[in-house]
N, C-alpha and C positions, 0 to 999 in steps of 0.2 A: 804654645805648641801642644802641651799636654791637654789643654782645654779643647783644642780643635780635634785632637785624636779621640778624646772622650765622646765628643759630639758625633764624630763619624761612626765610632763603634756602636754607640747607642742607636744611631739612625739605622744602621744595617740590622742590628738585633731587632729593632722595632718593625722594620720593613718585613723581615722574615716572619716575625710573630704574628703580624697582622694579616699575612697572606693566606694563612691556613690554620686549621685546628691542630695544635702541636701535640705530639705524643712522644716525649723524649726517652721513654723506657720501653724496651721490647722484651716481652716475657715469654719464657717457655717453662713447662713444668714436667716433672717426672714423679713416678710413684714406685717405690722399692719395697719388696716384702722383706721384713726383718725377721719375723718368726711366724708361727702358725696364725696368730691373730693380730700381729703388729705390723704397721706399714710406716714408711717414711715418705711424707709428701714434701717435695722440693719445688720452690719457686726460684727460677733463675732469671735475673734481669740484667740487660745490657743497657747502660745509661749513656746517653749522648754526651759528648765533650762539654765540659764546663757546667753541666747540670748537677744538682744535688738532690738525692732522694732521701727524705727524712725517715729515720729509724722509728720502730715502735717504742723505743726507749727515750725519745725526745721528751723532756719534761713538759708538764702543763705550763701555759703562759708563754710558750714559744711557738714555732711553726707546728703545723698539724702532724702528729705522729702517724706512722703507718698502722693500719688496723686490719686484722685478718678475721673474716666472718665466715663461719661454717654453717651451711644450711642443713636443716633436718637432722641435727646432731642427736637429739634426745631419742634414746632407744635403739640407735643404730651404731654409734661409735662414741668413744671417749677420747679426749685429748690427753696426751702424756706430757705433763709439764708445759712450759711456755715455749713458743717457737724460738729456735736458735737462729742467729744471724751470722753472716760472714763478717769480715773485718770492717769496722766503721771508723769514722773520724769524729772526735768531739772537739768543739771550739766554742768559745764564749761569744754570744750574740749581744752586742751592746745596745741594740734596739729594744729587745725584750728582757735583757738582764738575766738570761739563763744560759746554761751550757747546752747547745743543741748537738744532737748526734745524727750523723748522716752518712750515706754511701756516695761514692763517686766512681765512675767508670763501670762498675758492676756490683750486683747485689745477689746474695743467695740467702733464702730463708727456708728453714726446715722445720716441719712440725710432725712429731710422731703421734700416731693414733692407734687405738685398740678397737678392733671390730667386736661389737657385742651382738650384732644381728647378722648371722651368716648369709641371710638373703640380700644383704646390701651389695649392690653391684657398682655403685658410683657415689662419689662424694662431691658435692657442690661447694665451691669456696669463692669468696670475694676478697679482693685487696682494695682498700681505700687508702690513698696516700697523696702526699704533696711533693711536687718537684719544683725547684726554683733555680733561676739564673738571674738575669735582669728583671725577669717577671716570674710569677708563681702560677702553677696550675694544680688544681685538685682533680684527681682522676679516680675512677673505679674500674677494676677489671674483674671479669667473672671467669671461673675455671671449672672444668669437670675432670675429676680424677677417676678413671675407670679401674676397678679392682682387678689386678692381673690374676689369671687362672693358674699360671705356673711361676716358679721362682725365677726362671730364666728370662722372663719377659718384663720389660719396663714400659709403661705407657707414657708417651710424651704428648702433651696437649699444648696447643698454641691458641691463646685466646683471641677472639675478635675484639678489637678495641672497643671498649664501652666507657664513655665518659659520663660521669654522674652529673646530670643537669636538670633542666626544666624550663618550661615556658608555656606553650599553649596546649590544650587538650588534644589527644590523638588516639588513634586505634592502637590496640595492644600489639606490640612487635616482640617476638621472642628472640633472645640472643642464643648464639650457638658457639660451639667450639669445634676445632678440627682435630681429629685424633689420628695418630699413626703409631704403629708398633715398631719397636726397635729392639733387636736382640743384643744382649750385652754378655760378653764373656771375657774374663770373669767380671763379677761386680766389683767396681772400685768406688770406695766411699771417699768423698772429699771432706777434708777436715773442716768442721764448722767452729768458728770462734764466737764466743759471746762477746758483746761489745765491750771494748776496753778503752777508757778515756785516754786520748793522747795528750790532753792538756795537763801538763805537769803543774800548771798554776793552780788548778783545782785541788789537787792532792796536797800541794805545799800549803795552800791556804788552810785546809783542814788540819794539817799537822800543826801549824803555828797557833791556830785558834785553840786546838786541843792542848797544846803545850802551855799556853797562858791560862787556860782553864784549870790545868793541873796545879799551877802555882796558886790560883785562886782557891782551889780545894785545900791547899796546904794551910791557908789562913783561916780555916774554919775551926770551931771548937772541938771537933772530933779528931782532927789530925795534928794541929799545931802542937798541943801539949805532948804528943807522942814523940816528937823529935828529940828533945833532950833525954827523955826516959829511955828510948831505944838506943841512942848513941851511947849513953852512960852504961847501959847493959852490956853492949859489945866491948867497950873499952875496959870495963872492970872485970867482966867474967872471962875474958880471953887471957891466955897465958902470957902473951906479950903484945906490944903495940901492933906489930905486923899481922898477928892473928886477928886482932880486933878489926883492923882495917879490912882484911880479907873477908871476914864474916859480914861486915857492914856492906861490902860490895856485893857479896852473894845475896844478902837481904834485898838490896836495891834491884839487882837483876831479877830476883824472884818476884818483886812487885811488878816489874815490867812484863815478865812472862805471864803473870796471872791476868793482867788486863789485855795483853795482846791475844792471849788464848780466848778471852771473852769476845774480842772483836772478830777473831777467826770463826768462833762458833756461830756468831750472828750471821756472818757472811755464808758459812757452810750450810747452816740449817735452812736459811731462806734462799740462798743462792744469790750471786752477784746480780743476775738479771732480774730476779724477783724483787730485790731491794729497790732497784731502779724503777721497776714497774709499780711497786707499792707507793713509791714516793710521788709518782705522777697521778695517783688515784685520788679522787675527791674525798672518798670516805676515810682513807688513811690520813689525808691532811687534817680532817676533822678529828681523827683519833690522836694524831700528834698534838693538836691544839689542846685536847682534853688532858693528855699526859703532862704537857708542860704547865698547864694550870695547876694540876695536882702537885707537881714538883715545886712550883713557885709558892703555893699555899703552905707546903711543908717547910720551906725555907723561911717563910714569914712567921712561922711559929704556931700554926694552927694544930699541927700534929707532927709526928716524926715517922718517917718511913724506915722501918727496921726489919732486918732479917731475924728469924727465930733465934732466941737466946741459946737454944740447944746446939745450933750450928756453931756458935762462937765457943761454947764450952768444949765440944768435941774437938774442934780444931786446936784450941788452946792446950788441951791435954796432949795432943800430938807434938806440940812445939817443945815439950820437955824432953823429947827423945834425943836432942842434940844433933850435931853434925849438919850436913847440908839439908837433909830431910826435915830436921827440926827447924832450921832457919826458914825453909820454904813454908812450913806451916805457920811460923810467926808472921810471915808476910801475908798469908791468907787470913790470919786472925785480924791483922790490921785492916784488910779490905772489908771484912765482915763487920767489925766493930765500928768502923768509920762510915758504914753504908748510909746512915741517916744524913750525913753531910755530903758524901761523894756520890751517892746513888742518883740524886736528881741531876747532878752535873754530868755524870756518865750517861744517864738516860737521854739528856738533851743532846749531848755530843753524838750518840748513836742515832738519834732521830735526824740530826742535821747531816751526818755522814750517810745515812740511808738515802737521803734526798739526792746524793751524788752518785750512789750505786757503786758497783765494782768493789775494789778492795778498800774503799774509803773508811769503813768501820775499823779495819785493822790499823790503818794509818792513824786514825783518830785516837785509838787506844794506845798506840805507840807513843804519840806525842804527849797524851795525858799522863801516862805512867812514867815516862821519862822525867817530866817535871816533878812528879810526886816522889820519885826515887832519888833524884840527884841530891837533895839536901841531906838525906840519911847517909849517903856515901861520903859527901864532902865534909860533913861535920865529924864523921868518924875519922877521916884522914887528918882533919885540923880541929881537934877538940876545943882549942882556944877560942874558936869562932862562936862557941855557944854563949860566951859572955856578952856578945854583941846582940844576941836575940832579945827582942822585947818580951816583957813578961806577959803571960796569958792574962786575959781579962775580958771585960765587956766588949772591947773592940773586935774580938773574934766573932761575936754574934752579929755585930754591925756588918762585917764582911758577908756573913751568911744572908742577912736581910737584903743587902744590896744585890746579891746574886739572885735572890727571889724576885725582886722588882724587874731585873733584866730578863729573867726567864718569862715573867708574865708579859712583858712587852713583846718578846720574840714569839710567844704563843699566838698572838693575833696575826702575825705574818702568815702562819699556816691556815688560819681560818679565812684570811683574805684570799689566799690561793684558791680554796674551795669555792668561795663566793664568786670569784672572777670566772671560774670555769662554768659554774652553774648559771651565771648571769642573774643571780637573785637580787642584786643591788641592796642587800641587807647591810653590807659593810663597805659603803662607798667611802671615797677619799676623806670627806669631812668627818665621818663617824670614826674612821681609823685614826685620824690625827687627833680628834678630841680624846679618844681613849689613851693614846700615847701621851698627850699633854697632861691628862689626869694622873697617869702612872708616874711619869717623871716629875711632875709637880709634887705628888705625894712623897716621892723619894727625896726631893730637895727639902721638904718640910721635915722628913725623918732625920736627914743628916744635920739639920739645924736644931734638932732636939725638940721640935714642936709636936712630934708624934712618937709615942712609945709602943712597942709591941711586946707580946707575952714574955719573951726570954731576955729582955733588955735589963741591964743593971741600972740602978739610979744614976742620974746624970746631973752633976752640979755645974759642969761647964763642958764645952766641946773643945777638942784639940784643934790646932792650926791645920793639921792634915785633913781632919773631918770638915772643917769650915771650907777649905780650898776645894775639896771634892763636892761639897754642897753648892758652892758658887758655880762650878763647872756644870753640874746637873741643872741648876736654875737657868744658866745661860742657854743650855741646850733646849730647855722647855720653852723659853722665850723665843728662841730661833724657830720652833715649830709653829708658833701661833700665826705668823703671816701666811702659812700654808693654807689656812682656812679662807684666805682672801685671794688665793690663786698663786702664791709664791711657789717656784719650782722645787725648793728644798733639795738642792742637788747633793748635799751631803748624805741624804738618806733616800735617794731616788729609787733604790732597789727594793725598798720596804713597803711604802704605801701604794695603794692602787693608782693607776695613771690618772692624769688630770681629767680625761674625758669620762672616767668612771666616777661621777660625783653628782650630787644633787644640783649643784650649780658650778659648771666648769670654771667660772671666774672666781669662785669662792663665796663663802657665806656673806650675805649682806652687801655684795658689790652692786653699786648703782651708778657707776661712772658713766658719763654721757658717751654715746657712740658705741658702747659695748652691747652685744646682743642680749646679755643677761638682764639689761634694764628695759628690754623690749618684750612685750607679751609675745610668746612664740605662737606661730600659726598652729592650727589643729593638726596633729600628727607629726609635728616637727620637734626637733631637740637641738640643743647646743652641741656642736661637734668640735673638731680640732680647731683651736684658735678662735673659739666662740663663733664659728660660722653656723648659720642656721642650716640644718640638714634634715632631710627626710630619709627614712629607710623603707618607705613603701612607695612604689612607683605611682600608683593611682592617686594617692593623697598629694604627692609632690606635683603631679601633672595638674591636678585640680587647682592647687595654689598658684602654680605658674600662670595658668589662664586668668586668674583673678588679678594678678599684678602685671601681666603681659611682659614676662621676662623669659629669655631662653632657658632651656634645661641643660644642666651638665650632669650626665650620668657618670657615676663613679663606681665601677665594678671593683670591689675590694674584698678583703677578708680579715677576720680577726687575727689570723696567724700569718698574715702577709708582711714579710719584712720590708720589701721595697715599697709597699703601700705606706708604711709608717715613715720611711725615709722621704718619700715625696711630700707627705704631710708636714714633716718636721723641717725639711730643707727647702722645699719649693713653695708650698702653700704659704709658709710663714714670711716669704719675701715681701718687702714693702710694695713692690710693683704688682704682686699677684693677689695678696690678701684682700685689698679693697674691692677688687673685681669679684672675687668669690663671695664676699659679703653683700655686695650691693647690686651687681649687674647680672647675676645668674641665679637660678634656683638649683641648689645642689641636692641630688638624690643619690645616696650611697647604698648600693645593693651588695650585701654580704654573701658571697658564694659559698662560704663555709658555715653558714647559719644552720645548726643541726636541729632546730625546732621543727617538729612535724607539721605538715600541712593537714588541714581537715581532710578526712577520707574523701569527701565529695570533690576536693580540689586536686587530688592526686591523679596522675595520668602517666602515659608512656610517651616519650618524646618522638615526634615524627622525624626529627633530624638524626637522632642517634640510637633510638630504640631503648634508651635507658628509662628505668622507672623513676618518676619524679615524685619523691616522697617528702622532701623537706623544703623549707624556704630557700636554703642555699642551692638545692637542686634547681629550683624554679628560676633563680636569677642566672645560674650557669647556663641553663638551656636557652634562656632569653638572649644571653650574650652570644652563644654559638649560632643560634638560629638567625639572629638579626645582624650580627657583625662578623660572623665566620671566624671567631677566635675564642680561645678559652684561657687567656693569660690575664693575670692581674699584676699591677694595677692597669686598668683600661679606662680611658676617659673619652666621652662622646658628647658633643654639643648638638642639641636638636631643637627644632622649633616646636610649637605647641601641637603639631600633628605627628610628631615623631620622626620628621625628616632630618637627616644630618645637615649641619650648617657648613661644615668644612668639606667641600666637594673634593679638593685635591688631597686632603689628608683627613679622612673621616674620623679616625680615632688616633689617640696618642697614648703613650705609655710612660715608661721610666725615662725622663728626659731632663736636661738642665733648665734653669729658670728662663733663659732667653728664648729658647724654642717653645717652651710652654706658654710664655706670655704672648708671643707672636701668634700661636695657634688660637689662644683665647680671643685676641683682638679681632682676628679675621672672622671667626665664627660669630661673634657678637655684632660686628659690622654687617655681616650678611643677614642677620636676623632683623636689623633695623631698616634694611632696604625696602 
């Protein structure tokens, strides 16, 4: 029954999507004078039921984030901060492995500007965005904000729908906006909220990761020896046991306060929105990579990251004042003195928390400091526990080195994010896995005592605990190796690049019969999902189809299309579908969100929509709308060698179950063979 219902719902959604070019978001805009030279530009969107509009704060690697582009800004006006958004929803996307942020029902975006050219009479803006339901659509809308002459006037502009596309060359067509004046009395401002993640799972995961990182920091040479010294100080210097316990608790709370204030400052200085925006930026991913490499190198013993000694001396002198203030300065002294060990861990946590945005840095520092402070408080309450503590020794440096290897491995995840966005193919899946195999292999050798680093103590034998950890790391290293031959490595699927982003999607050295990687690929083709031979250029795919006399399957898709990935993973992989896609059709995948610019000589204005066709993605979008009268993805079309559709009753198909997709394929291929 559920399956029948799903098929019916999908059919109606498909039928509606195929009948017309969809435009699920209706926009209006207003401009409000805030001061003599400052104005608030507001975009108000009404979203059709069940559709999602993705926020500008959706991370890289997921759906396409909303982008606001202001024309002729230089010398005319400046933006004041980043655009603010109304309430959004954040949810984990298991296809892309990221937390995506989106609007539903309605959206409001506000951007404050400062006019610097008094002669400016209008501001041109564009919104580029993606909306998804069973299918996804990439849209562009253009707006004109006319600068009001009096404070009592707000200009409302309604854009003519402009879909960013492309296809064949055309005469230039200008886009227009409809303006009308509306008197407002008095002006009422709507509260604008910056995006706040609704997913508690994200914040809880940050908290627990930070909490365990705090325990790891406890086991470093800079912190662990301080536990008995500090607890002994409070128990011996206090007038009675109760006072000692009270002072130790104040000391622990002071540690928590110091690190939480640090997290608050990071969020306050940069802003919750800015942190999220930075985390989705290519260059900041590269900066995070460099920072983590520096932290890892420090932990491995190349150098120590230390704050100026004068800071520690000044703070230490204040600790002698006694009372709560003195205890607070003692906690600050611990933070400064132990910085060479805790600094890289805190920096890594802040980098990871920044990638989540919002109050994540505060939550991260709360978890870290709580783990750091608890032992000081507990051992002060129960001094007898100190006898069970292991003695300080070379094992503390081992903990530090292990953390260094882990930070080095994590650093390459940020570099991989940047490489994926830029599509440079410098850090493809095989390269990423080889680097991880080398890092964890070296860690295993270190734990077995075969490698020594600068601050290690002489080692006559290794402990059972160290041997056990070494065996676990060695097992993990061996687990990674089959990934070079195409194993999915589900335990770490969120870290390496996807299977398709590789030198050989089947893995290094694969030559098993029947696999496309053992066949010489045609010119202009590549190995796509499930090792299907795929073209991403229509002309090259058409030329090849003519040489092998096979029908063409056009796949209008997108790098950030969730349902495209679902179709590839769940439908294309089916045993009844995959052989057909590999052997009976020529697959041409046209990416409508490909941002690479077309050569100037190939750019044009669409006859269908009047949109400027500037990128490869624009070109394929316009082709889809002009030829098939729809703008949704995924979209599949079977054609003959002259471009005529083969399925006359159902020319195109979208997000459907296996049975319907198989039937559609068989009918089209049978018509081609007639």
